[in-house]
C-alpha positions in Angstrom: -88.1 179.6 100.5 -84.4 179.2 101.3 -85.1 180.6 104.8 -87.6 177.8 105.4 -85.1 175.1 104.4 -82.6 176.6 106.8 -85.0 176.4 109.7 -86.3 172.8 109.0 -83.4 171.4 107.1 -83.1 170.5 103.4 -86.0 168.5 101.9 -85.5 164.6 101.0 -85.1 165.5 97.3 -82.3 168.0 97.9 -80.5 165.5 100.1 -80.7 162.8 97.5 -79.3 165.1 94.8 -75.8 166.5 95.9 -75.4 168.2 92.4 -78.4 170.5 92.8 -76.5 173.4 94.2 -73.9 173.4 91.4 -73.8 175.9 88.6 -76.3 174.8 85.8 -73.6 175.0 83.2 -71.2 173.0 85.3 -73.8 170.4 86.0 -74.6 170.1 82.3 -71.0 169.6 81.4 -70.6 166.9 84.1 -73.5 165.0 82.9 -72.3 165.1 79.3 -68.7 164.1 80.0 -69.4 161.4 82.7 -69.0 157.8 81.5 -72.0 156.7 83.6 -75.0 158.9 83.4 -76.0 160.1 86.8 -79.6 159.8 87.8 -80.7 161.4 91.0 -83.0 159.0 92.9 -83.7 158.2 96.5 -84.5 154.5 95.7 -81.0 153.6 94.3 -80.1 150.1 95.3 -76.4 149.1 96.2 -74.9 147.3 93.1 -74.2 143.6 93.5 -70.5 142.7 94.0 -69.2 141.6 90.6 -67.2 138.4 90.7 -64.4 138.2 88.2 -64.7 135.6 85.6 -61.6 133.6 86.7 -63.1 133.4 90.3 -66.4 132.1 88.8 -64.5 129.3 87.0 -62.6 128.4 90.2 -65.8 128.2 92.3 -67.5 126.1 89.6 -64.6 123.7 89.4 -64.5 123.4 93.2 -68.3 122.5 93.3 -67.9 119.9 90.6 -64.9 118.4 92.3 -66.8 118.2 95.6 -69.7 116.5 93.9 -67.6 114.0 92.2 -65.7 113.3 95.4 -68.9 112.7 97.4 -70.2 110.3 94.7 -67.0 108.3 94.6 -66.6 108.0 98.5 -67.8 104.4 99.5 -70.0 104.0 102.8 -67.0 102.5 104.6 -65.2 105.9 104.6 -65.4 108.0 107.8 -65.2 111.2 105.8 -68.3 111.6 103.5 -67.0 115.1 102.5 -64.6 113.6 100.0 -61.3 113.6 101.9 -58.9 110.8 100.8 -61.0 110.1 97.9 -57.8 109.2 95.9 -57.2 106.4 98.3 -60.7 105.0 98.1 -60.5 104.8 94.3 -58.8 101.5 94.4 -60.8 100.1 97.3 -62.7 96.9 97.0 -65.1 95.8 99.7 -64.2 92.5 101.6 -67.6 90.9 100.6 -66.9 91.6 96.8 -63.4 90.0 97.2 -64.8 86.9 99.0 -67.5 86.5 96.5 -65.1 86.7 93.5 -62.8 84.1 95.0 -65.5 81.6 96.1 -65.3 78.2 94.5 -68.4 76.4 92.8 -68.8 74.2 95.9 -68.8 77.2 98.3 -71.4 79.1 96.3 -73.6 75.9 96.3 -73.1 75.6 100.0 -74.1 79.2 100.5 -77.5 78.6 98.9 -78.0 75.6 101.1 -76.9 77.2 104.2 -79.1 80.3 103.6 -82.1 78.0 103.2 -81.3 76.2 106.4 -80.8 79.5 108.2 -84.3 80.7 107.0 -86.0 77.6 108.3 -84.1 78.0 111.7 -85.1 81.6 111.7 -88.8 80.6 111.5 -88.4 78.5 114.7 -86.8 81.4 116.5 -89.4 83.9 115.4 -92.2 81.6 116.5 -90.6 81.1 119.9 -90.3 84.9 120.4 -93.9 85.3 119.4 -95.0 82.6 121.9 -92.9 84.0 124.8 -96.0 84.4 126.9 -97.2 80.9 126.5 -93.7 79.6 127.1 -93.4 81.6 130.3 -96.8 80.4 131.6 -95.7 76.8 130.9 -92.4 77.4 132.8 -94.3 79.1 135.8 -96.7 76.2 135.9 -93.9 73.6 136.1 -92.2 75.6 138.9 -95.0 76.8 141.2 -98.2 75.2 139.8 -100.9 73.5 141.8 -101.3 69.9 142.5 -103.6 69.3 139.7 -101.3 71.0 137.3 -98.3 69.1 138.5 -100.1 65.7 138.3 -101.0 66.5 134.7 -97.6 67.9 133.9 -99.2 71.3 133.0 -100.9 69.7 129.9 -103.1 72.7 129.3 -100.2 75.1 129.2 -98.3 72.7 127.0 -101.2 72.5 124.5 -101.5 76.2 124.4 -97.7 76.6 123.8 -97.7 73.9 121.1 -100.7 75.3 119.3 -99.1 78.9 119.4 -95.8 77.6 118.1 -97.4 75.5 115.2 -99.7 78.2 114.1 -97.2 81.1 114.4 -94.8 78.9 112.2 -97.5 78.3 109.7 -98.5 82.0 109.5 -94.7 83.1 109.1 -94.4 80.6 106.2 -97.7 81.8 104.7 -96.5 85.4 104.9 -93.3 84.6 103.1 -90.8 84.5 106.0 -89.1 81.5 104.4 -88.5 83.1 101.0 -86.6 86.2 99.6 -83.1 85.6 100.6 -81.1 88.7 101.4 -84.2 90.6 102.8 -83.7 93.3 105.3 -84.0 92.7 109.1 -86.7 95.4 109.2 -88.8 93.4 106.7 -88.3 90.3 108.7 -89.4 92.0 111.9 -92.5 93.4 110.2 -93.6 89.9 109.0 -93.0 88.5 112.4 -95.1 91.2 114.1 -97.8 90.7 111.4 -97.9 86.9 112.1 -98.3 87.5 115.9 -101.1 90.0 115.3 -102.9 87.6 113.1 -102.6 84.7 115.6 -104.0 86.8 118.4 -106.9 88.0 116.1 -107.7 84.4 115.5 -107.8 83.8 119.2 -110.1 86.7 119.8 -112.4 85.3 117.0 -112.5 81.9 118.7 -113.3 83.4 122.0 -116.2 85.5 120.6 -117.6 82.4 118.7 -117.4 80.4 122.1 -119.1 83.1 124.0 -122.0 83.4 121.4 -122.5 79.6 121.7 -122.6 79.7 125.5 -125.2 82.5 125.4 -127.3 80.7 122.9 -126.6 83.2 120.2 -125.8 82.7 116.5 -122.1 82.4 116.2 -120.6 85.5 114.3 -118.9 84.9 111.0 -115.4 86.3 110.6 -113.1 86.4 107.7 -110.2 84.0 107.9 -106.9 85.6 109.0 -105.2 83.7 106.3 -106.9 85.7 103.6 -104.7 88.8 104.3 -101.7 86.4 104.4 -102.7 85.0 101.2 -103.0 88.4 99.5 -99.5 89.5 100.9 -98.1 86.1 99.6 -99.7 86.7 96.2 -98.0 90.1 95.8 -94.6 88.5 96.6 -95.3 85.8 94.0 -96.0 88.3 91.3 -92.8 90.0 92.1 -90.7 86.9 92.1 -92.5 85.5 89.0 -91.1 88.4 86.9 -87.6 87.1 87.8 -88.0 83.3 87.6 -90.7 80.9 86.7 -91.7 78.4 89.4 -93.7 75.4 88.2 -97.0 74.4 89.9 -96.8 71.5 92.5 -97.2 68.2 90.8 -100.4 66.1 91.4 -98.6 63.5 93.5 -97.4 66.3 95.9 -101.0 67.7 96.2 -102.4 64.2 96.9 -99.8 63.8 99.8 -100.9 67.2 101.0 -104.5 66.2 101.2 -103.7 63.1 103.2 -101.8 65.2 105.7 -104.5 67.8 105.9 -107.2 65.2 106.6 -105.4 64.3 109.9 -105.5 67.8 111.2 -108.5 69.7 112.8 -110.8 71.6 110.6 -109.7 75.1 111.9 -105.9 74.3 111.3 -106.1 73.0 107.8 -106.1 76.3 105.9 -103.0 77.4 107.8 -101.2 74.1 107.3 -102.1 74.2 103.5 -100.6 77.7 103.2 -97.5 76.7 105.0 -97.1 73.6 102.8 -97.4 75.7 99.6 -94.9 78.2 101.2 -92.6 75.4 101.8 -92.8 74.1 98.3 -92.2 77.6 96.8 -89.2 78.1 98.9 -87.7 74.8 97.8 -88.4 75.6 94.2 -86.6 79.0 94.6 -83.6 77.2 96.2 -83.6 74.7 93.3 -83.8 77.6 90.8 -80.8 79.2 92.4 -78.9 76.0 92.3 -79.8 75.6 88.7 -78.5 79.1 88.0 -75.2 78.2 89.5 -74.9 75.1 87.4 -75.6 77.1 84.2 -73.0 79.7 85.2 -70.6 77.0 85.8 -71.4 75.4 82.3 -70.9 78.8 80.7 -67.5 79.2 82.3 -66.4 75.8 81.2 -67.3 76.6 77.7 -65.4 79.8 77.8 -62.3 77.8 79.0 -62.7 75.3 76.4 -62.8 77.9 73.6 -59.8 79.5 75.0 -57.9 76.2 75.3 -57.8 76.3 79.0 -59.9 73.3 79.8 -59.0 71.5 83.0 -59.2 67.8 83.7 -62.2 68.5 85.9 -64.0 70.3 83.2 -63.4 67.2 80.9 -64.6 64.8 83.6 -67.9 66.8 84.0 -68.5 66.9 80.4 -68.1 63.2 80.1 -70.6 62.8 82.9 -73.1 65.3 81.4 -73.1 63.5 78.0 -73.7 60.1 79.9 -76.7 61.5 81.6 -78.1 62.9 78.3 -77.6 59.5 76.7 -79.4 57.7 79.6 -82.3 60.2 79.3 -82.7 59.6 75.6 -82.8 55.9 76.0 -85.4 56.1 78.7 -87.6 58.3 76.5 -87.2 55.8 73.6 -88.4 53.0 75.9 
């Protein structure tokens, strides 16, 4: 059928086997002597490029070096790909240098200043949440009616004061005063949640008032402080694993009750939660100061063992012994 192939071209099998037209003996000889056995097939895949062993080692070394450089580059570097990594090896952040060179007094002042900043931050956050009430009050003072001016916008002032006081209580109850070093995103989330709870409380009061005016039974709502108490309980569990805070003494609880009795019934729960949050923040600050004192005592003991005790170390040791003696005498009495 060679004439048929000449007209229509060779078949696919013939085209895929270039040795088909050779002499059978020559073909057999080539198959025996060839180092790689030839297998005619139309589905042969191109062989993958073979990488020499030395190049494989070079590529692996480059990948390991790049990974190591990326892990050693600090966030202050403008080149996260690892450039100038040899320079960054000896880099020490400015905050670490300042923390290492701070005196005991500076560390103590940092704790106190941090606590004061948190209390001031609560006031700023409450003012931000009460911006609408504050704007209404200012507008009333500028362009209010005759009655509003005669009363010095007392209704607007009451609304603003109530908003500010309740927002501050909710912020404290949600833990805004605690957890030093918390991120700004977490602070903003707590602030937004406090504002949401306050407006939810206003909506509940409006529905209760409307039901009473219509002669219907007032609906019962769950207190907005329940969720704040749950969030606060989770924070307390997390903090309790790190440090143990004693419960408030009976004398303090008695003073709380006297203060709560002077407030309206609807504001007592929020005020109690705020008082407990204040106590916990004070206890955490006291625990931080106690930790600083213990660290200082440990450092003094190490200097004493090395024979490097200073005059201030000796003076503090004498004062500490005197306090212990006075405490023992008081206990004996």
